[in-house]
N, C-alpha and C positions, 0 to 999 in steps of 0.2 A: 496975207494972213488968212484971208477968207479961203484961199485955195488949200492952205495947210489944214485949216479946220475941217474942210470938206474931206480931205484925204484921211485925216484922223478918224472922222466919223465913219467914213467908208470902211476903214480898216477895223474899227471897233464893231461895226455892223457885220462885217465879214467874219470876224472872230466869234461874234455872238452866234451867227448862223452856223459856223463850223462847230462851236461848242454844243449848241442845241442839236445840230444834226448828228453829232457823235453820240450825244446822250440819247437821242431818239433811236439811232441805229442800235445802241446797246439794248434799249428797251424793246424795240420792235422785233429785233432779230433774236432776242433772248440770249444775250451774251453776258458772260461774267466780266467784271472790271479787271483792272490790272492787279498783279500780285495776289492772285486767288488760287488756293489749293483746295481740291476736293478729294477726300479720302487719301490724302498724301500725294495727289497728282496735280501738276500745274495746269489749271484750266483757264488761265488768263485770256480774255477776249474770245473764248470758245463758246459756241452755241450750246445751251443747256441740253437741247434735244440730241446733240451729237455726243454728249458724254454720259448718256444714260447708263451705258455699260460700266463707266467708271464709278457710278453710284454703287454698283454691285461688285466692284472690284474685290477680288479675294474669294468670291463665291462662284462666279461663272467659270473661271478657268478649270475648275475641278468638278465639273458637272458629271463626268463619267468616271466612276471608280467602283471598286468592289469592297464589301465589308466582310471580313472573315472572323470567325470566333470558334469557341469550343464546340465539341460534339458535331463537327462538320458544318457549323453555321456558315451560310454564304448568302450575300444579298448584293444585287447590282443597283447602283445609283446612276440615273440618267438625267439629262436636262429636264425631262418631263416630271422628275421627282420633286422639283422645287416649285414652291408657290410663293411668289413675291408680292401677292396682293397685300396692300397695306404698307408696302415699303415706301420710303421717302423717295421722291423723284428729284432730279437735279434742278428742275425749274422752280421748285419750292425754295431754293436757296438764292434765287436772283434778287438783288437789292430792289426795294420799292422806289427809291429816289435815285434814279440814274443820273440826275443832274449833279449829284455829289460825287461823280466818278473821279474828279481830280484827287480826292482824298486817297484813292487807292495807289496813287503814284508814290505816296510817302509812307504807307503802312501795308503790312501783309495780313491777309485774311485766310484762316484755315477753317475749312468746313468738313463735316463728316455726316454720312447718312446712316440709317439703320435698315436692316433687311425686312422689317415688318414681321418678325417672328418666323422667317423662312426656315431657320435651323430647327426650331421647336416643331414646326409643322412637318419638316422632313423626318425628325426623330419619331414623331407620332405615327407618321405614315409607315416608317420602317418597322416600328414595334407592332403595328397592326398585322404584319406578316405572320403567318403561322409559325415560322421558324423562331420567332421571338415570344410566342405565347407561353405563359407560365407553366401550363401543363406539359410543355415540351422541354422544360428546363429542370435541371437537377439542383436541389438546394445544396449549399455547402455542408460538409460533414466535419464536425469537430474532431480533433484528435482524441484518442481514447486508449485505455489500457486493456490488453487482452492477453490470454495465455497462448503461447506458440508451442504447439505440440512438437513441431520440427526441431525447435531449439531447446525445448524443455524449460523455457523461461517465460516470464511475463515481459512484454514489450509495449512500448508506446507506439501505437499505430498513427502515422502522420495524418494531419488534416487534409481534406480535399476541398478544392475551391468551388465545385459545382459549376453551373452555367447560368445562374440568375444574374441579370444585369441591373446595376444601379442607374436609374433613369437620368439623374442629374449628371453623374460622371460620364454617361454615354453621350449626352448632348455636348458636354464640354469637349470630349474627345472628337466628336463629329466636327465641331467648329474648328478645333485646332487642326484637324486633318485638312479641311477645306482651305484653310488659310495657308497651310504648308504647300498645297498645290501639286502633289505628286504621289504616285504609288497607291497601293491599296491600304485600307484601314484595318489593321490587325488588332482586334479588341484584346487579345491576350497580352499585348504589350502596353495597353493603355490604362490598366488598372481599373477597369469598369465593372469587374465582377465582384459580387458580394463575397467576402472572405469569411472563413470559419472564425467563430469567436474564441475557440480554445485551441491554441497551437500546440504542437508536440513539445515545445520548450516550456510549457506552462509548469511552474514549480510544483503545483499540487499533483500533476500527472507523474512527473519525475520522481517525486517523493513517494507516491503510492507504489510505483513500479519497483523502486529500490526496496521498499518495505516488503512487498510481495515476494521478491526474490530472496530476501533475507529469510523469510518464512520457509521457502523451498529448500534453502541451504542449511537450515537449522537442524541440529541433532540434540535431542534430550538424552543425556547420559545417566544411566542408572548404575551405581557401583556398590558392591558389597563383597567383603572378604577378598579383595584383590581382583575380583572379577567385574568387568564392565560390559554393559550392553547399551547400544545407542538406538534410540527411536528416531528414524528418519522422518522428519515432518513433511517431506515431500509426499508421503503416502496420503496426506490430508488434502492435497490439491483438488481432487474431485469434489470436495466439500466447501470449496471457496467460490463465491460469486462476486463478480465485480460489476456494480452498477455505475454507469458513467454519467447519468443525468438525474440528480446530481451525483458526483463521485462518492461511492460508498462501497466498502468492502464488507461482505457478510461471510462469516465463518460459521458453518453449521456443525457444531460438535455433536449435537444430538443425532444427526444423520450419520456421522462417522461412527458413533457408538452403535447405532442400529446396524450399521454395515459390518460390524465386527472388527474394525481396524484396531481398536485398543485391546480388545480381548485377545486377538491373535498375537499381538506383541507381548502382552503380559503373560500369556501362556509360554512364550519363549523365555521370558524372565524367570518364570517358575522353574522351568527345566534347568536354567543356569544356576539359580540360587537355592532352590530346594535341595536338601541333602540328607543322606542317611548313611552314617558310617564315615562322614567327613571329619577330619581333624581341624579343630578351630581353636583360636586363642581365647583364653578366658582370663579376665583381670580379677585377681583374688582380693580379699578384703584388705590386705596390706599393700596393694598396688603392684604385686608381682604378676607376671604373665606366665601362665601354664598352658600346655596344649592338652585339650580334652577331645575325646572322640565322641561324636554325636551317636547316641544309641536310639532309645525310643523317643527322646526329645531331639528333634532335628529342625533346622531352619526351614520354615514353611511360609511362603508368601501369601498374603491376603490378596488374591487376584482381583476380587471385586473392588475393594477399597483403592488398590493401586490403579486400576482402570479408571475409576471415577476421578481420582486425583489428576491423572493424565488428561482425561477429557475436560477437566475444569480449567485447564490452562487456556488463557485467552489468546486471540490473534496478536494483540499487542505484545504479550509476554513471549510468544513463540517467534515473533519477528523482531525482537529487540536486538540491539547490537551484540549482546551476549546471551545465548540461549540459556534458559533456566536448567538447573539440575533436576533430575527426576526424583520424586519422593516415593520411597518404598514403605509399604505397610505390611505387617506380619501377623499371621495367625500364631506362629511360634517364632519369636525373635532370635536373631543370631546371638551367640553366647556373649559377645562383647557389648550387646545392647539390652541385656536383661534388666528388668526393673523389679519383677516379682519372681523370687527364686530362693531355693534353699542351697546354701553353699556348705559342702562337707569337706573340710580339710582333713583328709585321712592321715596325712603325715603328722599333723599336730593334734589330731583327735579332738577337733573343735567343729561345732556346727554354728552357722550364721543364717539367720532368717531375715530376708529383705522384702519389704513391701513398698511399691512406688519408688524404689531406689533408696529407701531409707532402712537402716538397720533396726530391726524390731527386737531381736534378742540374740544372745551369744551364749553357748553352753558347751561344756566338755561332753564328750561321748565315748562310747566304746564300740569299735567296729569289729569285723571278723577276725577270728584268731589266726594269726600267721602260723604258729607252731603246728596247728592241726590242719593247715592248708584250707582255711575258710576265709582267706583274705578277701575283704570287700573289693569288688572290681570298680575301677574308675570309669567315668563316662557321664554323659548328659542323658537324663531320663525324664520321662513323664510320669506323673502320679497315676497309678492304676485305679486306686479307689481309697475309701476311708471306711473303717469298720470299728465298732465299739465292742469291748468285752469278747475277745477272741482267744482261743487256745491254739497256740502255734505248735505243731507237731513235726517231728522228724526222727531219724534213727537215734533212739536212746534218749529222747527228751520230749517233754510236753510243757510248754510255758504259757501261762495265762497273762494276757496283756489287756489293758483297758483301751489303748489307742493304737490301732494298727493301720499303717499307711504304706502299702506295698508300692514299689516303683520299678523293680527289676526281677520279674518272675516271683520267686519266694523271698526275695530280699526286700526289706522295707524299713521304715522308721517306726519305732515303738518305744513305749516306756519299759523299764526293767526294774521292777520293784525289788527284785532279788539282789540288786547291787547297791552297795553303800557308797562306792566311789566310782568316779568317771574320769576319763582323760589319762594323760601320761602314757605309760607303756603297757598298760593292762592288756591291750589288744594283742600284744605279741605272744603271750602264753595263756591268757585267760579271757580271750575275746569271745565274740558271739559266733553263730554259725554263718555270719555274713551280714546280718542286719545291723542297723545303727541303733544302739541302745542309748536312751536318754532318761533323765529324771522324770517322774510322773508329771509334775506340774508343768515342766517344760514341754513334754509330749502333748499335754492337753492344749497348751497355747498354740503349738505348731498345728495340731489337729484342727483347731477351730479357725485357723488363719488360712491355710493353703487349700487350693483346689486344683482342678485340671489345668488351669492357666499358669501354674507355677512350674518352673523347671527345677529339677533336683540335680545338682552338679557335684559329682564326687571326683576328687583328684588326689594323686600322690605327687608331691613335689619332687623335682629332679634330685638325684642322689647328691650331686655336687652342691646343690643349694642346702640340702639337709646337713 
């Protein structure tokens, strides 16, 4: 028994020596215990000093590579570019109690180091190079709206990225590249550049461009008497300014007016619409349409008022989905738009006085004698003047009138105190020398009402109508 005990003690002692010796070996030689990984590498029983490179695994293999970017940017990274001062060393991960090494037989230990800010230091060093200095970099350019003379249209000019680098994204790209371990680092593909804040697809740019081009395509149409003339709004393009920061469209109608754009066009309108001797439709008091020749009263455009109305149209109105109609103003209105006028129905021997479109009076008259070939001519006339107490003279007659209103040479409106009856068929055999005879009180009212702004429209109805 004694021998057995001695053997057992000897074995135990030997085991203890071996256990302690192994633990001492792990400690003294600076080795990791069983089942240990460092940065994803199995370092079981390996010396910490031998695996220093593994501490930096993922960084060392790519110590030599180039960085390329916009505007010809190029930079070479070499082993000397890295500064691992402050990085964790493998020995710092050795267990303090190596006597507990048997525990590693039954569990796994995963360890990882950090590079002590080597990536940040490298990024700082790279960015200190003149190629990365802000003054050598272009800022990104937002997309904007501009007029293209070549296309004759407004276009959205696409944004540009510039060459300013986002520091945080650059460091992330640098680390990703070093961990990838191959090739050069192309910053264009890494999304490290600052991007424009307003892309070409921005709704406000697209909408503004569409609106501007509707403006260029718009035509303001002026129509009168079956004649139409269109004002091409594109003539106003030089007076448009597009400010892009912030987006604003400025239309300078005052400058366009000063430049004579509206006056030139309205001058063309006057040539088209002003008339003398033209035949125009006239709507009679009873709603019939007769054709009247313009004589001394003829359609005449008020060019100043029409120009002002055209110039007052806003950018929004001119760029609307449907362009507005042009508004015409008249010094002498077309016959179908008269509001102040004297209507003389020669066929029915009746005079109608209108003011502001309302009938003021209606009276029978006597016109020029047909039998003696003094038939009163039809036409649209202007009032020549108004005179009181005048003696009208001609071959074989001298007639005193109190209210004389000539409108067609020696033909005019006047009272006829020598007549007791008016209207009917008197004019055929006992008419005037061409004038329009009226009762004195009626003549007075007409005299006191009309002026040079009144048209005097005389007409014969068509034979078939009579």
